[in-house]
N, C-alpha and C positions, 0 to 999 in steps of 0.2 A: 281708487285705482280699480280698473276692470278686473274681474275675477280671473280671466285667463292670463292676464299679464302678471298678476300676483303669483299665480301658480308657476308661470315660467320663471320668475325671479327665484322662487324657492327651489325649483328643480335645478337651475343653474348654480345656485349657492351650494347645493348638495352634489354638484358635478354629475347630475343625472340627465343633462341635456347637451347635445352636440349639434353644431351647425356645420354641415359638410359642404364645401365648395367643390363641385366637379368642373374643372377648368380645362379648356382646350380650344384651339382654333377651329375654324370651320372644317368639317369632315373628319375630325379626330375621333368621333364615336361617342360623344357625350350622351346622346339620347339612348343609344344601345346600352351603354354602361349603366345608366340610371334604371332603365327598364329591367335589366338583368339583376342588378343589385336588389331592387324591390322584390322581384320574383323569387330570388334565392332566399331572402329573409322571410317571405311569406310562406315558403315551402319548408322552412327549417324544421327538422325533426321528422320530415316525411320523405319526399323524393329528392330534396336538394343534396348535392354532394359538396360539402364544405369542410373537407377533412383538414385543411390547413388553418381552420378557425377553431381553437381549442374548445370554446363553449359549445360549438356544434358537434365536434368530434366526441366530446365527453357526454353528449346527450343533455346538456344543460340549456341549450338554446331552444326555447319553446315555440318561437314564431314571432310574427309581427303583423300588425294591422294598420291600415290607414286611419288617421284620426284628423279632426279639424285642425287646420293650420292656424298660426297666430295672425297672419295678415290676410284677412278675408278679401282684400282688394286685389290680390295677386291670383291669376288663374292657377288651378291645380295642374300639376304635371300630368299629361294625358297618358297615363299608364295603360288604361284599358284599350285605348285606340292603338297604342304601340303593340300590345299583345295581339290585337285583332289583325294587324298587318303581318305579324310573324306567323299567325295561324291561317293566313289566307292560302288559297290554292291557285297558283304556287305561292310559297312564302315570299314576303316582301320586307325590306328594311323599313323601319318606322320613318315617318316624315321628319326631316331635320327641324331643329328648333327655329321658330320665327318670332319668339317673344319670351319674356320672363315668365317662369312658372316655378312653383315649389310644391313640395309634398312632405307631410309630416308622418313619420312612422312611430308607433309605440312598440318597442321590442321587449318581449317578456322572456326572462331567463332565470335560472337558479344560480345563485352565487357559488363559486367553488369552495368558499369557506364561509358558511352561513354565520352571521353575527347574532348578537342578542337582540338587535332591533331590525326591523324591515321585513320580518316574516321569511317564509321559505322561498318566495320568488320576489324578483325585483323588476323594475321597468327602466328602460333607457329611451328617452325621446330623441329621435334623430330627424333633424330638419335637412331636407335635400333641396338644392337649388339648381335650376337649369336656365340657360340664357344663350342667345346666339353667340357663336364664337366670333362673328364679325364685330360685335360690339366691344369685345375685349380689346381689340386693336387700338381703341381710343384711350385706354388708360395711360399709356406713356405720353400721350398728347398733352396731358396736364402739366408736363415739365416745360412746355414751350410757350413763347409768345408767337404772334403770327409770323414775324420775320424769321425767327429761328426755326420755326416749323417749315417754312418755305425752303430754307437752306438745307434742311435735313432730308427732304424728299429726293428719291433716286429715280432717274429716268434714263439710265444708261444700260448697256448690254442688251439683253433680249427684251427688257422692258421698253426700250426706245421705240420699237416697232408697234407695240401695243398702245402707246400713247402718242403715236406720230400725228394723227389728225388733230388732237388737242394741242400738241406742242406747236404745230404750224400756226394755229389760230391765235395763240397767246404770245408768240415769240416777239411781236412788236408792240405789245401793250405798254402804255405809259402809265405808271402808277398815279400820276397827277391828273390824268384825264377824268372828265366827269362821267359818272356812271350812267350807262344805258341799261335799265333793268331787264329788258327783254334779251339783250345781248349777253348780259351777265348770266342769266338763267340758262341760256343756250350753251355757254362755255362751261358752266358747272355740270350740265348734263353730259357734255363731251368728256369731261374729266371722269365722271362717274362711269361712263361707258368704258374708259380705259381701265379703271379699277376692276370692273366686272370681267373684262377680257383677261386681265392679269390673274385674277382668281381662277378663272377657268384654265389658264395656262399653268397653274400650279404654284403661283407666288403666294406668300403669306403676309409679308410686311406691307399692309395696305391701309392707308388712312385717308379720310375718316371712315371708320367702320360702318357708320349708319348710311353711308352712301351705297353700301352693298346690300343692306337690308333696312330700308327706311321706315317700314311699318307705317304708323299713323302720321309720320313726318313727311310723307311723300308729297312733293311739290311745295313744301314750306320754305320760306326764304332762309331759314337757319341752315338748310342743306344746299344753299346756293352760294358756295364760295369755293376757292381752289388756290393752290400755291402759285404765287407770282414768280416768274423766272427773273433772273438778273439782279436779285437783291444782294448778292455777295459784294458788289461794288457800291451799293447805295449807302448814303450817309444816314444813320439812324436819326440824327437830329433833324435832317431835312424831311424824312418820312413822317416824323412826329408832327411837323408843322403843316402837313397837307390838309386842305379843307375837308370837312366831314362828307361832302358830296363826291370826293375823289374816289377813284377805283381802289387805291390802297386803303384808305380809311374805311371804306364800306366793307371790303373783304376782312380787314382786321377786326372790325366791329362784329361781324357775323361769326368770325372765328372765336372771339371772346364769349359771345352769347352761347355758342355751341359748347364751349368748355364749361361755362357757369351753369347752364340750364339743362344740358343733356348729359355730359360726361360726369360732372361732379355729383349730381344726385344719384346717378347709377352707381358710382363708387361708394358714396356715403350710405345709401340705403341697403346695399347688398354686400359689397366686399369687405367693408370694415367690420362686419358682424360675424365673420367666419372663425371657427375654432380649428378645423382640420381642412386639409385640401389635398386633392389628387389632380395632378396635371397630366392630361392625356395627350400623347403626341403620335401623329401618324408618320413615323419615321420611314416606313416602307414606301408610302406614297411620295415622300420627298426624294428618296433614293431613285425611285422610278422616273421622277421628273427631271433629274439631271443636276449638275453641280451648282448652277446659279440658283435654282429653286431651293436646293438643300441649304446653301449658305443663307438664303433669304429666310428660311424657317428658323435657323439658328439665331439670326439677328432679331427676328420678331419675338421669339420666346425669351431671349435674354432681356430685352426691353420690358416685356410683359411681367416677368417675375420680379423685376425691380419695383413694380408698382404695388406689391402686396406687403402687408405688415406682418412680419414673422417675429416670433419670440416666445419665451416661456410665459406660462399663465400663472396667475395667482387668483385668490378668491375675488379680489377687487377687479382684476382684469376680466374674469369670467362674467361678472355682473355688469360692469360699466364700460370696459374698453377691451373687447375681445381681440386676441391676436392669434394668428395661426401658430400652433405649438407643435404640429406634426404634419409632415408632408410626404406624399408619395408621388413619384414620377413614373409614368407607365407608358411603354411603347405598346400601342394598340395593334389589333389585327395580327396577333402572334400566330393565329391559325393559318395565315397566308404564307408562312414559311414552315419548313419541316422542323420537327422538335429539336434536333441537334443544333439548329441555328438560333434557338432562343437565347442562350447565354451571350452569343455575339450581338444579338439585337439589343439586349440590356446594356452591354458594354458600349455600343454605338450611341445609345441614348445618353449615357453618362458623359461621353465625349462631347456630344452635341450641346449639353447643358453644363459644361465644365465651369464656366465663369460664375453663373448663379449658384452652383453647388459649393464653390469655394466660399462665397459670401454666407451661405447658410451654415456651413461648418464653422465659420468664424463666429457666427451668432449662436452657436450651440443649439441649432434647431435639428431635431432628429429627422432624417430623410431616408427613404428607402426607394431604390430603383428596381423595377421589374418589368417583364413583358407579360402581356395578358391578351386574352380574347374574351370580351364580355359575353359575346354570343358566338359560340364556335360554329363555323360554317363548313369546315372540311374534316376529313378523316385522314390520319397519318397512316400510310401504307409503305410497303417495301416491294420492289420488283427486282428480278434478275436482269442485270445489265452487264454483258460481256463476262459472265461468270462471277460477278460480284453483286451483293445486295445493295440496292440503291434506294434511299428514302425518297418518297414521293407524297404528293397530296392528291386526295380524291375529293372532288366537289363539283358543283354546278355553277357555271358562269351566270352573270346577270341576264344573258341572252337565252339561258335555258339549256346550254350544252354541257353534258356530263364530260368531265375531263380528268385525266390522270397526268400530273406533271411534277417536275422538279423546278421550283422557281429560281434557284440559284443560291449562291452563298452571300451572306450578309457580312460586310466588313465589321470587325470588332471595334475599330476606332474610326476616326474621321477619314473618309476615303481620300486618297491622293489622286494625282493626275493619272497615274497608271490604271487605277481602278476604273475611272470614267472612260479611259480609252478602250479597255477590254470588258466593259460592263456586260456581265452575263446574267444580270438579275432582271426578271420580268415580273412585275407585280400584277397579278390577275385578281380582279374583283369577283367575289363569289356571292351567290344568292344564299340566304339562310336555309338551313336544312329543315325539313319538316320535323316537328317534335312529336313526342308520343303522349303529350298531355301532362308530363311531369315538369320539373323545373327546367329552365333553359340550359342547354349544355354550355360550358365555358372552359376557359383555361386560366387558372390562377386568379380568378376573381376572389376566391376564398383567401388567398394570400393578401390581396389588397384589403379585404375586410378585416383580417386579423391585425394588420398594421394600423388601419384607420380607426377601428372601434374596439378591437379585441381587449385592450386594457381596461375598458369600461364594463366588460362582461365577466370580470373575474369574481 
């Protein structure tokens, strides 16, 4: 057995190793979260402000350093490149994730109650994983066959216009017709164009996710399929008897190949190994986009969280069958609303994920909801407005304009029709603030760390 694998098994047996999944759909802030988390732990005991993490507050957290990861075939998370973007003039947000990466931290700390073994200091190995949010969208796809997946796709409401060109071209397709490979590739690209347009319009529940970010699969036949319309009335027995060269059989075969060779390995090699998880949600972006996008985000997240394996851990499960035994759900970009709105933002997040949270409570999985800003881009201020003090935010927009504004009130529960009619909320995207060389400024990242790893630093 390789030396590093033996060491990892020993560390997991002693509960000295954690695998943390940072989960979120596209633009939820995963790269910023990981960059700040690493930066805070590396600055622990120096400039970092981690008052809500007891090991840091009590001076027991000595710091962290990057060490060699277990899987040398996976790229290392580009932490240095992300920091360089934040330190640019003007500061820029790090590039979004375009592939799988990981990073291993060795965290050194003093235990709160030193034992008779282990010395004065101890180490916790923390494995961090990053991956495109678009690829997450495919996990619920494993529950379908091709026909049921086709029936589950939605092209109504505002989506209809985004997929109009593709829908016109596939409306009269006959499942039994013989495949024209060039035409099939063209229709698949039209469908992918619709998915990309829907993403730009703020929709979240989009499959297949690799169509949005294909990577090395660009142009491969495995990404040349699409949902066939009109299958609601089709007889499954008749469809099953269609010849292999038929359109339906070809699309179904490529769908199965996508499941078996793209989605399943991604799930098996990464998600089944996680111990802890934080789900990042851009609630404010969905609010800004309107009711249909907001409902779409809720649907996508509900389906996604049903794909994970939650439950209590034992020694055997730590070693051979890891399960997520603690979960945080976080509304990101809390710095884009004024501080008194933060509890309402957390309440809205809990309402958005009400159904998955019921299942987690039934499974007795500890869950904590919070709002945070992994990298704070604004300052909270107050101004006089008609003789009263009004909370506002001061920041710099992505276009470089310094602004002072009140973005509006966040609903504490799921917004009703009256909210959307009178919507006074305007989400403004801000540029990162220049930093002074210390740890990155944040809001409640230390609370997230306390929940996710604090019990291992006692």
